[in-house]
C-alpha positions as CSV (number, residue, x, y, z in Angstrom):
1,M,90.8,181.0,166.7
2,K,93.5,182.5,164.4
3,K,96.5,180.3,163.8
4,K,99.7,181.6,165.2
5,Q,102.1,182.7,162.5
6,K,105.4,180.8,162.4
7,F,108.6,182.7,162.9
8,A,110.2,183.2,159.5
9,G,113.4,185.1,160.5
10,D,115.6,182.2,159.2
11,K,114.0,182.3,155.8
12,K,115.5,185.2,153.9
13,K,113.8,186.6,150.8
14,G,115.5,188.3,147.9
15,E,118.6,187.2,146.1
16,S,121.9,189.1,145.9
17,L,124.5,188.7,143.2
18,F,126.3,185.8,144.9
19,Y,123.3,184.2,146.6
20,S,123.1,181.0,144.6
21,F,126.9,180.5,144.8
22,E,127.0,181.0,148.5
23,N,124.1,178.6,149.2
24,K,125.9,175.9,147.2
25,I,129.2,176.4,149.1
26,A,127.5,176.4,152.5
27,E,125.5,173.3,151.8
28,K,128.4,171.4,150.3
29,Y,130.9,172.1,153.1
30,A,128.8,172.5,156.2
31,S,129.1,168.8,157.0
32,R,132.9,169.0,156.8
33,V,133.2,171.6,159.5
34,P,134.7,169.9,162.7
35,K,132.1,168.6,165.1
36,S,133.4,170.7,168.0
37,I,132.4,173.9,166.1
38,E,128.8,174.9,166.8
39,T,126.7,177.5,165.0
40,Y,126.8,179.8,168.0
41,H,130.6,179.7,168.0
42,L,130.6,181.1,164.4
43,T,128.0,183.7,165.2
44,L,129.9,185.0,168.2
45,A,133.2,185.0,166.3
46,T,132.0,188.3,164.8
47,I,132.9,189.9,168.2
48,L,136.5,188.9,167.7
49,W,136.7,190.0,164.0
50,S,135.1,193.4,165.0
51,A,137.6,193.9,167.8
52,L,140.5,193.1,165.5
53,I,139.2,195.4,162.8
54,I,139.3,198.3,165.3
55,L,142.8,197.3,166.5
56,F,144.3,196.9,163.0
57,S,142.6,200.1,161.8
58,Y,144.2,202.0,164.8
59,F,147.6,200.6,163.7
60,A,146.9,201.7,160.1
61,K,147.1,205.3,161.2
62,E,150.8,204.9,161.1
63,N,151.2,202.2,158.4
64,I,148.4,201.9,155.9
65,N,149.4,198.3,155.1
66,W,147.6,197.2,158.2
67,L,144.4,197.6,156.1
68,W,145.3,194.3,154.5
69,L,144.6,192.7,157.9
70,V,141.4,194.7,158.2
71,S,140.3,193.2,154.9
72,S,141.3,189.7,156.1
73,M,139.0,190.2,159.2
74,I,136.2,191.1,156.8
75,L,136.8,187.9,154.9
76,F,136.9,185.8,158.1
77,Q,133.6,187.4,159.2
78,Y,132.1,186.5,155.8
79,I,133.2,182.9,156.2
80,T,131.8,182.5,159.7
81,D,128.6,184.3,158.8
82,L,128.2,182.1,155.7
83,F,128.4,178.9,157.6
84,D,126.7,179.6,161.0
85,G,123.2,179.1,159.6
86,A,124.2,176.1,157.4
87,I,125.8,174.4,160.4
88,G,122.8,175.1,162.6
89,K,120.5,173.4,160.1
90,H,123.0,170.5,159.5
91,K,123.3,169.8,163.3
92,K,119.7,170.7,164.0
93,T,120.8,173.1,166.8
94,N,117.4,174.9,166.6
95,L,118.7,178.2,167.8
96,V,116.5,180.0,165.3
97,R,115.4,183.0,167.3
98,W,118.7,183.4,169.2
99,G,120.5,183.1,165.9
100,F,118.3,185.7,164.3
101,Y,118.8,188.2,167.1
102,M,122.6,187.7,167.7
103,D,123.5,187.4,164.1
104,H,121.9,190.6,163.1
105,F,122.8,192.5,166.2
106,L,126.5,191.5,165.6
107,D,126.1,192.6,161.9
108,Y,125.5,196.1,163.3
109,V,128.5,195.7,165.6
110,F,130.6,194.6,162.7
111,L,129.6,197.5,160.5
112,A,130.2,199.9,163.4
113,S,133.7,198.5,163.9
114,I,134.6,199.2,160.2
115,M,133.4,202.8,160.4
116,I,135.1,203.3,163.7
117,G,138.3,202.0,162.1
118,Y,138.0,204.5,159.2
119,S,137.5,207.3,161.7
120,F,141.0,206.5,163.1
121,I,142.7,206.5,159.8
122,F,140.8,209.4,158.2
123,P,139.6,211.7,161.0
124,Q,139.2,214.6,158.4
125,Y,136.4,212.6,156.7
126,I,134.6,211.5,159.8
127,Y,131.4,213.3,158.9
128,L,131.2,211.4,155.6
129,H,131.7,208.1,157.4
130,F,128.9,209.1,159.8
131,F,126.5,209.7,157.0
132,I,127.4,206.4,155.3
133,F,127.0,204.5,158.6
134,A,123.6,206.2,159.1
135,I,122.4,205.1,155.6
136,F,123.7,201.5,156.0
137,V,121.9,201.3,159.4
138,A,118.8,202.6,157.7
139,F,118.8,199.6,155.4
140,M,118.9,197.4,158.5
141,V,116.0,199.3,160.1
142,N,114.0,199.0,156.9
143,S,114.6,195.2,156.8
144,F,113.5,194.7,160.4
145,L,110.4,197.0,160.2
146,A,109.3,195.3,157.0
147,F,109.8,191.9,158.6
148,A,107.6,193.0,161.6
149,A,104.9,194.0,159.1
150,T,105.0,191.0,156.8
151,N,106.9,188.2,158.5
152,E,109.1,188.1,155.4
153,F,112.8,188.8,156.1
154,K,114.7,190.5,153.3
155,I,118.3,191.7,153.6
156,S,119.2,192.0,149.9
157,Y,118.0,194.9,147.8
158,L,118.7,195.7,144.2
159,K,120.8,192.5,144.0
160,I,123.1,193.9,146.8
161,G,123.3,192.2,150.2
162,P,125.8,191.8,153.0
163,T,128.3,190.0,150.8
164,E,128.4,192.7,148.3
165,V,128.8,195.4,151.0
166,R,131.7,193.5,152.4
167,L,133.3,193.3,149.0
168,I,132.9,197.1,148.6
169,F,134.8,197.6,151.9
170,V,137.6,195.2,150.8
171,L,137.9,197.0,147.4
172,A,137.9,200.3,149.1
173,N,140.7,199.2,151.4
174,T,142.7,197.9,148.5
175,A,142.3,201.1,146.6
176,I,143.4,203.1,149.6
177,I,146.5,201.0,150.1
178,L,147.6,200.9,146.4
179,L,146.5,204.4,145.3
180,G,146.9,206.4,148.6
181,K,144.7,208.1,151.1
182,T,143.9,211.1,148.9
183,Y,141.5,208.9,146.9
184,L,139.3,208.2,149.9
185,A,137.3,211.5,149.8
186,G,136.1,211.0,146.2
187,L,135.5,207.3,146.8
188,T,133.5,208.0,150.0
189,Q,131.4,210.6,148.3
190,Y,130.4,208.1,145.5
191,I,129.6,205.4,148.1
192,L,127.5,207.9,150.0
193,L,125.6,209.1,146.9
194,F,124.8,205.7,145.5
195,S,123.9,204.4,149.0
196,F,121.5,207.3,149.6
197,L,119.8,206.8,146.1
198,G,119.5,203.1,146.8
199,L,117.9,203.7,150.2
200,I,115.3,206.0,148.6
201,I,114.4,203.3,146.0
202,V,114.2,200.6,148.7
203,V,112.0,202.6,151.1
204,Y,109.7,203.6,148.2
205,Q,109.4,199.9,147.1
206,T,108.8,198.7,150.7
207,Q,106.1,201.2,151.5
208,K,104.4,200.5,148.2
209,H,104.4,196.8,148.9
210,L,103.0,197.4,152.4
211,W,100.3,199.7,151.1
212,K,99.2,197.0,148.7
213,L,99.0,194.5,151.5
214,D,96.9,196.9,153.6
215,M,94.5,197.6,150.7
216,K,94.2,193.9,150.0
217,E,93.3,193.2,153.6
218,K,90.8,196.0,153.6
219,K,89.0,194.6,150.5
220,N,88.9,191.1,152.1
221,K,87.4,192.5,155.3
222,R,84.7,194.3,153.2
223,R,83.9,191.0,151.4
224,G,83.8,189.1,154.6
């Protein structure tokens, strides 16, 4: 009887630029988080950050300085996302499957809130934001499909993961505030271009890896 494969959604593969630093911070300070705060509190906090991003972006239509608060919400979401898994392991909450599902579904909600916010501020560039959103979601789809095929969950590609994407949004907001809205079109086009090229590379590498796994299994069956 074939042994049931253990769920590996909590074991991420691949390292982003800040991966080692983030792990050290999470492990060092997880035990110092107040006992009343549970891992699921931090996971669900993304709902609040996402709602506030949409609200502050709506206000930014009239005063672009509201984008500072949007960037603050991105930072808060980063902090809660960084510690939810670490606290779960520290407290042995054992919400592995629930955490996997809710964490990544809310990542989608979080990304959607940012793009919705930009559509409020820059309605003339909404088509560019739609294409960027579609590409970023395609990276998520690639991760989940590859996970289903290999039981290896990877969310960082080409040394870029969720942290680096958040940083890009914060830097974009800062540039818009300091340099003006007119710079957004050029900035958005570059983000779109490099994201699309990155997606092509990632999909090529993923399908190549899966092809090799299939061929390896085929050879093993012939030998058996």
